[in-house]
C-alpha positions as CSV (number, residue, x, y, z in Angstrom):
1,X,70.0,48.1,8.3
2,X,67.2,45.9,8.8
3,X,63.8,46.5,10.9
4,X,64.1,46.0,14.6
5,X,60.5,44.6,14.7
6,X,58.5,42.4,12.3
7,X,55.8,45.5,12.0
8,X,55.7,47.0,8.4
9,X,53.2,50.2,8.9
10,X,51.4,51.5,6.0
11,X,52.3,55.1,7.2
12,X,54.7,55.2,10.0
13,X,55.2,58.4,12.0
14,X,55.7,60.5,15.2
15,X,58.7,58.4,16.8
16,X,59.7,59.7,20.6
17,X,61.5,58.5,22.9
18,X,60.5,59.0,26.6
19,X,62.1,57.2,29.5
20,X,63.0,53.9,28.1
21,X,60.5,53.2,25.5
22,X,60.1,54.3,22.2
23,X,56.5,55.5,20.8
24,X,55.2,55.8,17.2
25,X,52.2,55.4,14.9
26,X,50.7,54.0,11.7
27,X,48.7,56.9,10.9
28,X,46.2,55.1,8.2
29,X,45.6,52.3,10.2
30,X,45.0,53.8,13.5
31,X,47.7,52.5,15.6
32,X,50.0,53.5,18.3
33,X,53.2,51.2,18.8
34,X,55.2,51.0,21.9
35,X,58.6,49.3,21.7
36,X,60.7,48.3,24.5
37,X,64.3,48.0,23.6
38,X,65.2,46.2,26.6
39,X,62.8,43.0,25.8
40,X,62.8,43.7,22.1
41,X,59.0,43.9,22.5
42,X,56.3,45.7,20.9
43,X,52.9,46.4,21.9
44,X,50.1,48.0,19.7
45,X,47.4,50.2,20.5
46,X,44.3,49.8,17.9
47,X,42.4,53.3,17.7
48,X,39.2,54.6,16.0
49,X,40.6,57.5,14.4
50,X,43.9,58.3,12.0
51,X,46.7,59.3,14.7
52,X,49.5,61.9,13.6
53,X,51.4,61.6,16.4
54,X,52.0,60.8,20.0
55,X,53.6,62.6,23.1
56,X,54.0,61.4,26.7
57,X,52.4,63.1,29.6
58,X,54.1,64.5,32.6
59,X,51.5,62.9,34.7
60,X,51.8,59.5,32.8
61,X,49.8,58.3,29.7
62,X,49.6,59.5,26.5
63,X,48.5,62.3,24.6
64,X,47.5,61.8,20.8
65,X,46.7,64.0,17.7
66,X,43.9,62.1,15.9
67,X,41.7,62.8,12.7
68,X,39.2,64.2,15.0
69,X,41.4,66.4,17.3
70,X,43.6,66.2,20.4
71,X,43.3,63.6,22.9
72,X,44.8,61.8,25.8
73,X,45.3,58.0,25.5
74,X,45.5,55.6,28.2
75,X,48.1,53.0,27.3
76,X,46.7,50.6,29.5
77,X,43.0,50.2,28.0
78,X,43.7,51.8,25.0
79,X,40.7,54.6,26.2
80,X,40.9,58.3,24.6
81,X,39.5,61.1,26.1
82,X,38.7,64.1,23.6
83,X,40.4,67.9,24.9
84,X,39.9,69.7,21.6
85,X,39.0,69.8,18.1
86,X,40.0,73.1,16.5
87,X,39.2,71.3,12.7
88,X,35.9,70.1,13.8
89,X,34.5,71.9,10.7
90,X,36.7,70.3,8.5
91,X,36.0,66.6,7.9
92,X,38.4,66.2,4.8
93,X,41.7,67.1,7.1
94,X,43.5,65.0,10.0
95,X,46.3,66.0,12.3
96,X,49.9,65.0,11.3
97,X,53.2,65.5,12.8
98,X,53.7,67.2,16.1
99,X,55.5,67.4,19.3
100,X,55.7,68.9,22.5
101,X,57.6,72.5,23.6
102,X,60.2,72.8,26.6
103,X,57.2,74.3,28.6
104,X,55.2,71.1,27.6
105,X,52.7,72.5,25.4
106,X,51.5,69.9,22.5
107,X,52.1,71.4,18.9
108,X,50.6,69.4,16.2
109,X,49.7,70.4,12.3
110,X,46.8,69.3,10.1
111,X,46.6,68.6,6.2
112,X,44.1,67.3,3.7
113,X,43.5,63.4,3.8
114,X,43.6,63.4,0.0
115,X,46.6,66.1,0.2
116,X,46.0,69.3,-1.1
117,X,48.0,72.9,-1.0
118,X,47.2,75.1,1.7
119,X,44.0,73.0,3.8
120,X,45.9,72.7,6.9
121,X,47.2,74.7,10.0
122,X,49.9,74.3,13.0
123,X,48.1,74.4,16.4
124,X,49.6,74.8,20.0
125,X,47.7,73.1,22.9
126,X,48.4,74.3,26.2
127,X,48.1,72.3,29.7
128,X,44.5,73.9,30.1
129,X,43.1,72.7,27.1
130,X,43.2,75.7,25.1
131,X,44.0,75.3,21.4
132,X,45.7,78.4,19.3
133,X,46.3,78.4,15.8
134,X,50.2,79.3,14.9
135,X,50.5,78.8,11.2
136,X,47.7,78.9,8.5
137,X,48.1,78.1,4.8
138,X,49.5,74.9,5.3
139,X,49.8,72.0,2.9
140,X,51.7,69.1,4.6
141,X,52.5,69.9,8.6
142,X,55.3,67.4,9.6
143,X,59.0,68.0,11.4
144,X,59.0,70.2,14.6
145,X,61.6,71.1,16.9
146,X,63.3,73.9,19.0
147,X,66.8,74.9,19.3
148,X,68.5,73.6,22.7
149,X,67.8,77.4,24.4
150,X,64.5,77.2,23.4
151,X,64.2,80.4,21.3
152,X,64.1,78.9,17.8
153,X,61.3,76.6,16.7
154,X,61.8,74.9,13.7
155,X,59.1,73.6,11.3
156,X,58.3,71.9,7.9
157,X,55.9,72.0,5.8
158,X,57.0,69.5,3.5
159,X,56.0,70.8,-0.2
160,X,58.3,74.0,0.9
161,X,61.1,71.6,0.6
162,X,62.2,74.2,3.5
163,X,63.0,74.1,7.3
164,X,61.7,77.3,8.4
165,X,62.8,78.8,11.8
166,X,60.9,81.3,14.1
167,X,61.9,83.6,16.6
168,X,60.0,81.5,19.9
169,X,59.2,82.8,23.2
170,X,59.2,80.1,25.4
171,X,57.2,81.7,28.0
172,X,54.0,82.5,26.0
173,X,54.6,80.2,22.8
174,X,54.6,83.3,20.6
175,X,56.1,82.7,17.0
176,X,57.7,85.4,15.0
177,X,60.2,86.6,12.2
178,X,60.0,83.4,10.0
179,X,62.9,82.7,7.4
180,X,64.3,79.9,5.9
181,X,67.3,78.2,7.2
182,X,67.6,74.9,5.2
183,X,66.4,74.0,1.8
184,X,66.5,70.4,0.3
185,X,67.1,69.5,-3.4
186,X,63.5,68.4,-5.0
187,X,65.5,65.6,-6.2
188,X,66.3,64.3,-3.0
189,X,62.6,63.8,-1.8
190,X,60.8,65.6,0.5
191,X,61.4,66.7,4.4
192,X,59.1,64.7,6.8
193,X,59.9,64.0,10.4
194,X,62.8,66.2,12.6
195,X,65.1,66.0,15.5
196,X,67.4,67.8,17.0
197,X,70.6,66.3,18.6
198,X,73.1,67.9,21.5
199,X,74.9,70.2,19.2
200,X,71.8,71.9,17.6
201,X,72.0,70.1,14.4
202,X,68.8,68.9,12.6
203,X,68.2,65.6,11.6
204,X,65.7,65.3,9.0
205,X,63.3,62.3,7.6
206,X,63.0,62.5,3.5
207,X,60.4,61.3,2.1
208,X,60.9,59.7,-1.3
209,X,64.8,59.9,-0.3
210,X,65.7,56.6,1.4
211,X,67.7,58.7,4.0
212,X,67.8,60.8,6.9
213,X,70.0,64.0,6.3
214,X,71.9,66.0,9.0
215,X,72.2,69.4,8.9
216,X,73.4,72.6,11.0
217,X,70.4,75.0,10.7
218,X,72.5,77.9,11.2
219,X,74.7,77.4,8.1
220,X,72.3,75.4,6.4
221,X,75.4,72.7,5.7
222,X,74.6,69.1,5.5
223,X,77.0,67.1,8.0
224,X,76.0,63.6,7.6
225,X,73.2,61.3,5.6
226,X,72.0,58.0,6.9
227,X,70.7,55.6,3.9
228,X,67.6,53.6,5.1
229,X,66.4,50.4,2.8
230,X,63.1,52.1,2.5
231,X,62.3,54.9,0.0
232,X,59.5,57.0,2.4
233,X,61.5,57.9,5.3
234,X,59.0,59.9,7.3
235,X,60.2,60.6,11.2
236,X,63.4,59.9,13.6
237,X,64.0,60.0,17.3
238,X,67.2,59.8,19.4
239,X,66.6,57.2,22.2
240,X,68.5,54.5,24.1
241,X,70.0,54.7,27.4
242,X,72.5,57.7,26.6
243,X,70.4,58.8,23.6
244,X,72.7,57.6,20.8
245,X,70.5,55.6,18.7
246,X,68.5,57.0,16.3
247,X,65.1,55.2,15.7
248,X,63.6,55.8,12.1
249,X,60.2,55.2,10.9
250,X,59.2,54.8,7.3
251,X,56.1,53.6,5.0
252,X,54.6,51.5,2.3
253,X,52.2,53.9,1.5
254,X,53.4,56.1,-1.9
255,X,55.0,53.0,-3.3
256,X,53.8,50.8,-6.2
257,X,53.4,46.8,-6.1
258,X,56.2,46.8,-8.0
259,X,58.5,49.0,-5.7
260,X,57.4,47.3,-2.8
261,X,58.7,43.8,-4.1
262,X,62.2,45.6,-4.4
263,X,61.6,47.2,-0.6
264,X,60.5,44.1,1.7
265,X,61.5,46.8,4.6
266,X,59.2,49.4,4.0
267,X,57.1,50.4,6.5
268,X,59.6,49.1,9.2
269,X,61.1,50.5,12.3
270,X,64.8,50.8,12.1
271,X,67.7,52.0,14.9
272,X,71.3,53.1,14.0
273,X,74.0,54.7,16.0
274,X,75.2,58.0,14.1
275,X,78.0,58.8,16.4
276,X,75.8,61.7,18.3
277,X,73.4,62.1,21.1
278,X,70.0,63.4,21.0
279,X,68.1,65.7,24.0
280,X,65.3,64.3,26.0
281,X,61.8,64.7,24.4
282,X,59.5,67.0,26.5
283,X,56.1,65.5,27.7
284,X,52.8,67.5,27.3
285,X,51.7,69.5,30.8
286,X,48.1,68.6,30.3
């Protein structure tokens, strides 16, 4: 498997397919990437703040979760418009991964920039600009997605090596009854970004694991593993005309110079057909 673009991200993340385009970010380099598979071209937007994730907006344009909070992003001009910063009093934290729920609310979580236990949280931003804290004492807020019937939310706090399921009220965004549905063996790497396929199975990127794994959250059983030629695999998203291509981001960060010599593709964006389709991503209603 070779990267599909020349970009080698320091900390790639946040892959999401919308329309006919793939969006992803390089967190520490403060960049949003827009990839067009039809022309095999990629455009980069340079921002002024670290960017944890990017999502499309229903009315056009993008929204992002920055070190400085939630903001709108004009992909043509690169201009950002702040919405809300729930951790303005915490200069040592930044936003990490996130996605929109089926109602178009933007969920994203935070973590300590220098990493540390229980310093982050998971937040929900609604279309009117209101932010609510949903999970506290998070260490590295990461993958999030919703079941096909929108009655369950799945969430990853990486150092727990678990995927936790919550009962989900799609009308209100309320979550309850947390329980562990998938456990990743620590020897395999830490669970990072995550997406869901048409069967309701979860695809989980493994930081330090050279792979993306697929599990059934109802049984915890593993059904597939995709090997990636980069140790630190960070996120995945289904895309393409029929959502049958799995796009995968990775990172150069976290590797020694010696390790990077053996990983020329680290930080690359990858694409592989895994024989199953994903489901469409949701856009931000704000």
